[in-house]
mmCIF file of the N, C-alpha and C atoms, coordinates in Angstrom:
data_MODEL
# 
_entry.id   MODEL 
# 
loop_
_atom_site.group_PDB 
_atom_site.id 
_atom_site.type_symbol 
_atom_site.label_atom_id 
_atom_site.label_alt_id 
_atom_site.label_comp_id 
_atom_site.label_asym_id 
_atom_site.label_entity_id 
_atom_site.label_seq_id 
_atom_site.pdbx_PDB_ins_code 
_atom_site.Cartn_x 
_atom_site.Cartn_y 
_atom_site.Cartn_z 
_atom_site.occupancy 
_atom_site.B_iso_or_equiv 
_atom_site.pdbx_formal_charge 
_atom_site.auth_seq_id 
_atom_site.auth_comp_id 
_atom_site.auth_asym_id 
_atom_site.auth_atom_id 
_atom_site.pdbx_PDB_model_num 
ATOM 1   N N  . UNK A 1 1  ? 4.569   8.247   1.356   1.00 0.00 ? 1  UNK A N  1 
ATOM 2   C CA . UNK A 1 1  ? 4.126   6.971   1.858   1.00 0.00 ? 1  UNK A CA 1 
ATOM 3   C C  . UNK A 1 1  ? 4.971   5.830   1.280   1.00 0.00 ? 1  UNK A C  1 
ATOM 4   N N  . UNK A 1 2  ? 5.408   5.976   0.043   1.00 0.00 ? 2  UNK A N  1 
ATOM 5   C CA . UNK A 1 2  ? 6.224   4.936   -0.584  1.00 0.00 ? 2  UNK A CA 1 
ATOM 6   C C  . UNK A 1 2  ? 7.513   4.690   0.197   1.00 0.00 ? 2  UNK A C  1 
ATOM 7   N N  . UNK A 1 3  ? 8.169   5.759   0.602   1.00 0.00 ? 3  UNK A N  1 
ATOM 8   C CA . UNK A 1 3  ? 9.425   5.588   1.345   1.00 0.00 ? 3  UNK A CA 1 
ATOM 9   C C  . UNK A 1 3  ? 9.190   4.939   2.700   1.00 0.00 ? 3  UNK A C  1 
ATOM 10  N N  . UNK A 1 4  ? 8.066   5.246   3.349   1.00 0.00 ? 4  UNK A N  1 
ATOM 11  C CA . UNK A 1 4  ? 7.738   4.616   4.640   1.00 0.00 ? 4  UNK A CA 1 
ATOM 12  C C  . UNK A 1 4  ? 7.525   3.121   4.457   1.00 0.00 ? 4  UNK A C  1 
ATOM 13  N N  . UNK A 1 5  ? 6.793   2.744   3.400   1.00 0.00 ? 5  UNK A N  1 
ATOM 14  C CA . UNK A 1 5  ? 6.543   1.323   3.138   1.00 0.00 ? 5  UNK A CA 1 
ATOM 15  C C  . UNK A 1 5  ? 7.869   0.602   2.879   1.00 0.00 ? 5  UNK A C  1 
ATOM 16  N N  . UNK A 1 6  ? 8.715   1.196   2.042   1.00 0.00 ? 6  UNK A N  1 
ATOM 17  C CA . UNK A 1 6  ? 10.006  0.577   1.745   1.00 0.00 ? 6  UNK A CA 1 
ATOM 18  C C  . UNK A 1 6  ? 10.895  0.472   2.976   1.00 0.00 ? 6  UNK A C  1 
ATOM 19  N N  . UNK A 1 7  ? 10.923  1.511   3.772   1.00 0.00 ? 7  UNK A N  1 
ATOM 20  C CA . UNK A 1 7  ? 11.746  1.504   4.984   1.00 0.00 ? 7  UNK A CA 1 
ATOM 21  C C  . UNK A 1 7  ? 11.251  0.467   5.988   1.00 0.00 ? 7  UNK A C  1 
ATOM 22  N N  . UNK A 1 8  ? 9.947   0.413   6.178   1.00 0.00 ? 8  UNK A N  1 
ATOM 23  C CA . UNK A 1 8  ? 9.363   -0.490  7.169   1.00 0.00 ? 8  UNK A CA 1 
ATOM 24  C C  . UNK A 1 8  ? 9.470   -1.951  6.758   1.00 0.00 ? 8  UNK A C  1 
ATOM 25  N N  . UNK A 1 9  ? 9.281   -2.236  5.477   1.00 0.00 ? 9  UNK A N  1 
ATOM 26  C CA . UNK A 1 9  ? 9.220   -3.622  5.011   1.00 0.00 ? 9  UNK A CA 1 
ATOM 27  C C  . UNK A 1 9  ? 10.342  -3.980  4.041   1.00 0.00 ? 9  UNK A C  1 
ATOM 28  N N  . UNK A 1 10 ? 11.493  -3.321  4.168   1.00 0.00 ? 10 UNK A N  1 
ATOM 29  C CA . UNK A 1 10 ? 12.581  -3.490  3.197   1.00 0.00 ? 10 UNK A CA 1 
ATOM 30  C C  . UNK A 1 10 ? 13.056  -4.930  3.058   1.00 0.00 ? 10 UNK A C  1 
ATOM 31  N N  . UNK A 1 11 ? 12.970  -5.720  4.099   1.00 0.00 ? 11 UNK A N  1 
ATOM 32  C CA . UNK A 1 11 ? 13.416  -7.110  4.023   1.00 0.00 ? 11 UNK A CA 1 
ATOM 33  C C  . UNK A 1 11 ? 12.339  -8.040  3.472   1.00 0.00 ? 11 UNK A C  1 
ATOM 34  N N  . UNK A 1 12 ? 11.106  -7.552  3.359   1.00 0.00 ? 12 UNK A N  1 
ATOM 35  C CA . UNK A 1 12 ? 10.001  -8.419  2.958   1.00 0.00 ? 12 UNK A CA 1 
ATOM 36  C C  . UNK A 1 12 ? 9.455   -8.106  1.556   1.00 0.00 ? 12 UNK A C  1 
ATOM 37  N N  . UNK A 1 13 ? 9.754   -6.933  1.038   1.00 0.00 ? 13 UNK A N  1 
ATOM 38  C CA . UNK A 1 13 ? 9.216   -6.533  -0.255  1.00 0.00 ? 13 UNK A CA 1 
ATOM 39  C C  . UNK A 1 13 ? 10.171  -6.958  -1.362  1.00 0.00 ? 13 UNK A C  1 
ATOM 40  N N  . UNK A 1 14 ? 9.641   -7.710  -2.313  1.00 0.00 ? 14 UNK A N  1 
ATOM 41  C CA . UNK A 1 14 ? 10.445  -8.131  -3.449  1.00 0.00 ? 14 UNK A CA 1 
ATOM 42  C C  . UNK A 1 14 ? 10.321  -7.153  -4.611  1.00 0.00 ? 14 UNK A C  1 
ATOM 43  N N  . UNK A 1 15 ? 9.165   -6.496  -4.718  1.00 0.00 ? 15 UNK A N  1 
ATOM 44  C CA . UNK A 1 15 ? 8.912   -5.611  -5.849  1.00 0.00 ? 15 UNK A CA 1 
ATOM 45  C C  . UNK A 1 15 ? 7.910   -4.546  -5.425  1.00 0.00 ? 15 UNK A C  1 
ATOM 46  N N  . UNK A 1 16 ? 8.172   -3.305  -5.809  1.00 0.00 ? 16 UNK A N  1 
ATOM 47  C CA . UNK A 1 16 ? 7.257   -2.205  -5.522  1.00 0.00 ? 16 UNK A CA 1 
ATOM 48  C C  . UNK A 1 16 ? 7.215   -1.325  -6.756  1.00 0.00 ? 16 UNK A C  1 
ATOM 49  N N  . UNK A 1 17 ? 6.015   -1.068  -7.245  1.00 0.00 ? 17 UNK A N  1 
ATOM 50  C CA . UNK A 1 17 ? 5.857   -0.271  -8.450  1.00 0.00 ? 17 UNK A CA 1 
ATOM 51  C C  . UNK A 1 17 ? 4.955   0.923   -8.147  1.00 0.00 ? 17 UNK A C  1 
ATOM 52  N N  . UNK A 1 18 ? 5.420   2.095   -8.500  1.00 0.00 ? 18 UNK A N  1 
ATOM 53  C CA . UNK A 1 18 ? 4.652   3.319   -8.353  1.00 0.00 ? 18 UNK A CA 1 
ATOM 54  C C  . UNK A 1 18 ? 4.221   3.755   -9.741  1.00 0.00 ? 18 UNK A C  1 
ATOM 55  N N  . UNK A 1 19 ? 2.905   3.871   -9.944  1.00 0.00 ? 19 UNK A N  1 
ATOM 56  C CA . UNK A 1 19 ? 2.365   4.245   -11.244 1.00 0.00 ? 19 UNK A CA 1 
ATOM 57  C C  . UNK A 1 19 ? 1.681   5.599   -11.119 1.00 0.00 ? 19 UNK A C  1 
ATOM 58  N N  . UNK A 1 20 ? 2.285   6.658   -11.650 1.00 0.00 ? 20 UNK A N  1 
ATOM 59  C CA . UNK A 1 20 ? 1.683   7.976   -11.588 1.00 0.00 ? 20 UNK A CA 1 
ATOM 60  C C  . UNK A 1 20 ? 0.338   8.000   -12.321 1.00 0.00 ? 20 UNK A C  1 
ATOM 61  N N  . UNK A 1 21 ? -0.578  8.787   -11.789 1.00 0.00 ? 21 UNK A N  1 
ATOM 62  C CA . UNK A 1 21 ? -1.908  8.892   -12.369 1.00 0.00 ? 21 UNK A CA 1 
ATOM 63  C C  . UNK A 1 21 ? -2.434  10.297  -12.171 1.00 0.00 ? 21 UNK A C  1 
ATOM 64  N N  . UNK A 1 22 ? -3.603  10.575  -12.720 1.00 0.00 ? 22 UNK A N  1 
ATOM 65  C CA . UNK A 1 22 ? -4.229  11.880  -12.532 1.00 0.00 ? 22 UNK A CA 1 
ATOM 66  C C  . UNK A 1 22 ? -5.657  11.701  -12.033 1.00 0.00 ? 22 UNK A C  1 
ATOM 67  N N  . UNK A 1 23 ? -6.261  12.819  -11.703 1.00 0.00 ? 23 UNK A N  1 
ATOM 68  C CA . UNK A 1 23 ? -7.669  12.795  -11.337 1.00 0.00 ? 23 UNK A CA 1 
ATOM 69  C C  . UNK A 1 23 ? -7.964  12.297  -9.942  1.00 0.00 ? 23 UNK A C  1 
ATOM 70  N N  . UNK A 1 24 ? -6.992  12.367  -9.054  1.00 0.00 ? 24 UNK A N  1 
ATOM 71  C CA . UNK A 1 24 ? -7.238  11.962  -7.667  1.00 0.00 ? 24 UNK A CA 1 
ATOM 72  C C  . UNK A 1 24 ? -7.227  10.471  -7.440  1.00 0.00 ? 24 UNK A C  1 
ATOM 73  N N  . UNK A 1 25 ? -6.699  9.731   -8.380  1.00 0.00 ? 25 UNK A N  1 
ATOM 74  C CA . UNK A 1 25 ? -6.646  8.271   -8.245  1.00 0.00 ? 25 UNK A CA 1 
ATOM 75  C C  . UNK A 1 25 ? -5.478  7.879   -7.338  1.00 0.00 ? 25 UNK A C  1 
ATOM 76  N N  . UNK A 1 26 ? -5.759  7.090   -6.325  1.00 0.00 ? 26 UNK A N  1 
ATOM 77  C CA . UNK A 1 26 ? -4.707  6.496   -5.499  1.00 0.00 ? 26 UNK A CA 1 
ATOM 78  C C  . UNK A 1 26 ? -5.179  5.101   -5.161  1.00 0.00 ? 26 UNK A C  1 
ATOM 79  N N  . UNK A 1 27 ? -4.543  4.109   -5.753  1.00 0.00 ? 27 UNK A N  1 
ATOM 80  C CA . UNK A 1 27 ? -4.901  2.731   -5.462  1.00 0.00 ? 27 UNK A CA 1 
ATOM 81  C C  . UNK A 1 27 ? -3.651  1.967   -5.067  1.00 0.00 ? 27 UNK A C  1 
ATOM 82  N N  . UNK A 1 28 ? -3.798  1.137   -4.087  1.00 0.00 ? 28 UNK A N  1 
ATOM 83  C CA . UNK A 1 28 ? -2.705  0.333   -3.567  1.00 0.00 ? 28 UNK A CA 1 
ATOM 84  C C  . UNK A 1 28 ? -3.071  -1.125  -3.789  1.00 0.00 ? 28 UNK A C  1 
ATOM 85  N N  . UNK A 1 29 ? -2.233  -1.812  -4.550  1.00 0.00 ? 29 UNK A N  1 
ATOM 86  C CA . UNK A 1 29 ? -2.474  -3.217  -4.868  1.00 0.00 ? 29 UNK A CA 1 
ATOM 87  C C  . UNK A 1 29 ? -1.350  -4.051  -4.272  1.00 0.00 ? 29 UNK A C  1 
ATOM 88  N N  . UNK A 1 30 ? -1.707  -5.148  -3.624  1.00 0.00 ? 30 UNK A N  1 
ATOM 89  C CA . UNK A 1 30 ? -0.727  -6.034  -3.007  1.00 0.00 ? 30 UNK A CA 1 
ATOM 90  C C  . UNK A 1 30 ? -0.917  -7.426  -3.611  1.00 0.00 ? 30 UNK A C  1 
ATOM 91  N N  . UNK A 1 31 ? 0.128   -7.948  -4.233  1.00 0.00 ? 31 UNK A N  1 
ATOM 92  C CA . UNK A 1 31 ? 0.082   -9.273  -4.867  1.00 0.00 ? 31 UNK A CA 1 
ATOM 93  C C  . UNK A 1 31 ? -1.110  -9.415  -5.805  1.00 0.00 ? 31 UNK A C  1 
ATOM 94  N N  . UNK A 1 32 ? -1.376  -8.376  -6.584  1.00 0.00 ? 32 UNK A N  1 
ATOM 95  C CA . UNK A 1 32 ? -2.449  -8.413  -7.564  1.00 0.00 ? 32 UNK A CA 1 
ATOM 96  C C  . UNK A 1 32 ? -3.842  -8.162  -7.012  1.00 0.00 ? 32 UNK A C  1 
ATOM 97  N N  . UNK A 1 33 ? -3.953  -7.980  -5.709  1.00 0.00 ? 33 UNK A N  1 
ATOM 98  C CA . UNK A 1 33 ? -5.253  -7.751  -5.066  1.00 0.00 ? 33 UNK A CA 1 
ATOM 99  C C  . UNK A 1 33 ? -5.364  -6.288  -4.635  1.00 0.00 ? 33 UNK A C  1 
ATOM 100 N N  . UNK A 1 34 ? -6.466  -5.655  -4.998  1.00 0.00 ? 34 UNK A N  1 
ATOM 101 C CA . UNK A 1 34 ? -6.682  -4.260  -4.613  1.00 0.00 ? 34 UNK A CA 1 
ATOM 102 C C  . UNK A 1 34 ? -6.776  -4.163  -3.104  1.00 0.00 ? 34 UNK A C  1 
ATOM 103 N N  . UNK A 1 35 ? -5.884  -3.404  -2.529  1.00 0.00 ? 35 UNK A N  1 
ATOM 104 C CA . UNK A 1 35 ? -5.766  -3.264  -1.076  1.00 0.00 ? 35 UNK A CA 1 
ATOM 105 C C  . UNK A 1 35 ? -6.485  -2.006  -0.593  1.00 0.00 ? 35 UNK A C  1 
ATOM 106 N N  . UNK A 1 36 ? -6.385  -0.933  -1.371  1.00 0.00 ? 36 UNK A N  1 
ATOM 107 C CA . UNK A 1 36 ? -7.039  0.328   -1.011  1.00 0.00 ? 36 UNK A CA 1 
ATOM 108 C C  . UNK A 1 36 ? -7.321  1.127   -2.272  1.00 0.00 ? 36 UNK A C  1 
ATOM 109 N N  . UNK A 1 37 ? -8.488  1.766   -2.317  1.00 0.00 ? 37 UNK A N  1 
ATOM 110 C CA . UNK A 1 37 ? -8.848  2.600   -3.454  1.00 0.00 ? 37 UNK A CA 1 
ATOM 111 C C  . UNK A 1 37 ? -9.434  3.923   -2.973  1.00 0.00 ? 37 UNK A C  1 
ATOM 112 N N  . UNK A 1 38 ? -8.726  5.001   -3.266  1.00 0.00 ? 38 UNK A N  1 
ATOM 113 C CA . UNK A 1 38 ? -9.237  6.333   -2.954  1.00 0.00 ? 38 UNK A CA 1 
ATOM 114 C C  . UNK A 1 38 ? -10.470 6.640   -3.803  1.00 0.00 ? 38 UNK A C  1 
ATOM 115 N N  . UNK A 1 39 ? -10.531 6.062   -4.984  1.00 0.00 ? 39 UNK A N  1 
ATOM 116 C CA . UNK A 1 39 ? -11.693 6.262   -5.847  1.00 0.00 ? 39 UNK A CA 1 
ATOM 117 C C  . UNK A 1 39 ? -12.967 5.724   -5.179  1.00 0.00 ? 39 UNK A C  1 
ATOM 118 N N  . UNK A 1 40 ? -12.837 4.645   -4.415  1.00 0.00 ? 40 UNK A N  1 
ATOM 119 C CA . UNK A 1 40 ? -13.994 4.065   -3.725  1.00 0.00 ? 40 UNK A CA 1 
ATOM 120 C C  . UNK A 1 40 ? -14.311 4.793   -2.417  1.00 0.00 ? 40 UNK A C  1 
ATOM 121 N N  . UNK A 1 41 ? -13.271 5.161   -1.664  1.00 0.00 ? 41 UNK A N  1 
ATOM 122 C CA . UNK A 1 41 ? -13.490 5.753   -0.337  1.00 0.00 ? 41 UNK A CA 1 
ATOM 123 C C  . UNK A 1 41 ? -13.606 7.276   -0.365  1.00 0.00 ? 41 UNK A C  1 
ATOM 124 N N  . UNK A 1 42 ? -13.125 7.882   -1.450  1.00 0.00 ? 42 UNK A N  1 
ATOM 125 C CA . UNK A 1 42 ? -13.121 9.349   -1.605  1.00 0.00 ? 42 UNK A CA 1 
ATOM 126 C C  . UNK A 1 42 ? -12.175 10.047  -0.631  1.00 0.00 ? 42 UNK A C  1 
ATOM 127 N N  . UNK A 1 43 ? -11.252 9.305   -0.039  1.00 0.00 ? 43 UNK A N  1 
ATOM 128 C CA . UNK A 1 43 ? -10.267 9.925   0.851   1.00 0.00 ? 43 UNK A CA 1 
ATOM 129 C C  . UNK A 1 43 ? -8.937  9.189   0.763   1.00 0.00 ? 43 UNK A C  1 
ATOM 130 N N  . UNK A 1 44 ? -7.869  9.938   1.030   1.00 0.00 ? 44 UNK A N  1 
ATOM 131 C CA . UNK A 1 44 ? -6.526  9.370   1.020   1.00 0.00 ? 44 UNK A CA 1 
ATOM 132 C C  . UNK A 1 44 ? -6.363  8.529   2.282   1.00 0.00 ? 44 UNK A C  1 
ATOM 133 N N  . UNK A 1 45 ? -5.715  7.372   2.201   1.00 0.00 ? 45 UNK A N  1 
ATOM 134 C CA . UNK A 1 45 ? -5.583  6.520   3.391   1.00 0.00 ? 45 UNK A CA 1 
ATOM 135 C C  . UNK A 1 45 ? -4.625  7.101   4.422   1.00 0.00 ? 45 UNK A C  1 
ATOM 136 N N  . UNK A 1 46 ? -4.884  6.791   5.656   1.00 0.00 ? 46 UNK A N  1 
ATOM 137 C CA . UNK A 1 46 ? -3.994  7.157   6.749   1.00 0.00 ? 46 UNK A CA 1 
ATOM 138 C C  . UNK A 1 46 ? -2.716  6.319   6.629   1.00 0.00 ? 46 UNK A C  1 
ATOM 139 N N  . UNK A 1 47 ? -1.580  6.965   6.665   1.00 0.00 ? 47 UNK A N  1 
ATOM 140 C CA . UNK A 1 47 ? -0.307  6.280   6.482   1.00 0.00 ? 47 UNK A CA 1 
ATOM 141 C C  . UNK A 1 47 ? -0.095  5.170   7.509   1.00 0.00 ? 47 UNK A C  1 
ATOM 142 N N  . UNK A 1 48 ? -0.409  5.433   8.756   1.00 0.00 ? 48 UNK A N  1 
ATOM 143 C CA . UNK A 1 48 ? -0.211  4.424   9.801   1.00 0.00 ? 48 UNK A CA 1 
ATOM 144 C C  . UNK A 1 48 ? -1.134  3.230   9.591   1.00 0.00 ? 48 UNK A C  1 
ATOM 145 N N  . UNK A 1 49 ? -2.356  3.478   9.118   1.00 0.00 ? 49 UNK A N  1 
ATOM 146 C CA . UNK A 1 49 ? -3.290  2.376   8.828   1.00 0.00 ? 49 UNK A CA 1 
ATOM 147 C C  . UNK A 1 49 ? -2.702  1.482   7.740   1.00 0.00 ? 49 UNK A C  1 
ATOM 148 N N  . UNK A 1 50 ? -2.145  2.094   6.710   1.00 0.00 ? 50 UNK A N  1 
ATOM 149 C CA . UNK A 1 50 ? -1.546  1.324   5.616   1.00 0.00 ? 50 UNK A CA 1 
ATOM 150 C C  . UNK A 1 50 ? -0.404  0.464   6.152   1.00 0.00 ? 50 UNK A C  1 
ATOM 151 N N  . UNK A 1 51 ? 0.482   1.052   6.932   1.00 0.00 ? 51 UNK A N  1 
ATOM 152 C CA . UNK A 1 51 ? 1.617   0.302   7.477   1.00 0.00 ? 51 UNK A CA 1 
ATOM 153 C C  . UNK A 1 51 ? 1.158   -0.835  8.386   1.00 0.00 ? 51 UNK A C  1 
ATOM 154 N N  . UNK A 1 52 ? 0.195   -0.559  9.253   1.00 0.00 ? 52 UNK A N  1 
ATOM 155 C CA . UNK A 1 52 ? -0.307  -1.586  10.176  1.00 0.00 ? 52 UNK A CA 1 
ATOM 156 C C  . UNK A 1 52 ? -0.988  -2.724  9.433   1.00 0.00 ? 52 UNK A C  1 
ATOM 157 N N  . UNK A 1 53 ? -1.811  -2.382  8.454   1.00 0.00 ? 53 UNK A N  1 
ATOM 158 C CA . UNK A 1 53 ? -2.565  -3.391  7.717   1.00 0.00 ? 53 UNK A CA 1 
ATOM 159 C C  . UNK A 1 53 ? -1.646  -4.218  6.821   1.00 0.00 ? 53 UNK A C  1 
ATOM 160 N N  . UNK A 1 54 ? -0.686  -3.568  6.179   1.00 0.00 ? 54 UNK A N  1 
ATOM 161 C CA . UNK A 1 54 ? 0.295   -4.310  5.385   1.00 0.00 ? 54 UNK A CA 1 
ATOM 162 C C  . UNK A 1 54 ? 1.119   -5.246  6.272   1.00 0.00 ? 54 UNK A C  1 
ATOM 163 N N  . UNK A 1 55 ? 1.514   -4.746  7.433   1.00 0.00 ? 55 UNK A N  1 
ATOM 164 C CA . UNK A 1 55 ? 2.281   -5.570  8.370   1.00 0.00 ? 55 UNK A CA 1 
ATOM 165 C C  . UNK A 1 55 ? 1.504   -6.804  8.802   1.00 0.00 ? 55 UNK A C  1 
ATOM 166 N N  . UNK A 1 56 ? 0.224   -6.634  9.093   1.00 0.00 ? 56 UNK A N  1 
ATOM 167 C CA . UNK A 1 56 ? -0.611  -7.762  9.496   1.00 0.00 ? 56 UNK A CA 1 
ATOM 168 C C  . UNK A 1 56 ? -0.740  -8.777  8.366   1.00 0.00 ? 56 UNK A C  1 
ATOM 169 N N  . UNK A 1 57 ? -0.877  -8.292  7.135   1.00 0.00 ? 57 UNK A N  1 
ATOM 170 C CA . UNK A 1 57 ? -0.969  -9.205  5.985   1.00 0.00 ? 57 UNK A CA 1 
ATOM 171 C C  . UNK A 1 57 ? 0.327   -9.970  5.796   1.00 0.00 ? 57 UNK A C  1 
ATOM 172 N N  . UNK A 1 58 ? 1.448   -9.311  5.971   1.00 0.00 ? 58 UNK A N  1 
ATOM 173 C CA . UNK A 1 58 ? 2.731   -9.979  5.787   1.00 0.00 ? 58 UNK A CA 1 
ATOM 174 C C  . UNK A 1 58 ? 2.970   -11.039 6.858   1.00 0.00 ? 58 UNK A C  1 
ATOM 175 N N  . UNK A 1 59 ? 2.514   -10.769 8.070   1.00 0.00 ? 59 UNK A N  1 
ATOM 176 C CA . UNK A 1 59 ? 2.661   -11.759 9.140   1.00 0.00 ? 59 UNK A CA 1 
ATOM 177 C C  . UNK A 1 59 ? 1.840   -13.011 8.854   1.00 0.00 ? 59 UNK A C  1 
ATOM 178 N N  . UNK A 1 60 ? 0.651   -12.836 8.246   1.00 0.00 ? 60 UNK A N  1 
ATOM 179 C CA . UNK A 1 60 ? -0.192  -13.979 7.898   1.00 0.00 ? 60 UNK A CA 1 
ATOM 180 C C  . UNK A 1 60 ? 0.461   -14.845 6.841   1.00 0.00 ? 60 UNK A C  1 
ATOM 181 N N  . UNK A 1 61 ? 1.236   -14.234 5.955   1.00 0.00 ? 61 UNK A N  1 
ATOM 182 C CA . UNK A 1 61 ? 1.863   -14.949 4.840   1.00 0.00 ? 61 UNK A CA 1 
ATOM 183 C C  . UNK A 1 61 ? 3.046   -15.794 5.295   1.00 0.00 ? 61 UNK A C  1 
ATOM 184 N N  . UNK A 1 62 ? 3.643   -15.463 6.450   1.00 0.00 ? 62 UNK A N  1 
ATOM 185 C CA . UNK A 1 62 ? 4.835   -16.203 6.888   1.00 0.00 ? 62 UNK A CA 1 
ATOM 186 C C  . UNK A 1 62 ? 4.487   -17.343 7.792   1.00 0.00 ? 62 UNK A C  1 
# 
């Protein structure tokens, strides 16, 4: 998923940090705000949903 995000938004992303974890933790934070938490939903996010939702957020910022 990281490579898809970088490929799709390469001109818009200034910084991307991947923090390895254990125990089924997958959290996606955008500009300091929690965007998605597998710990809360108990499921891994759909890749296309992540790309679409990130894209919509980036359009709002411009």
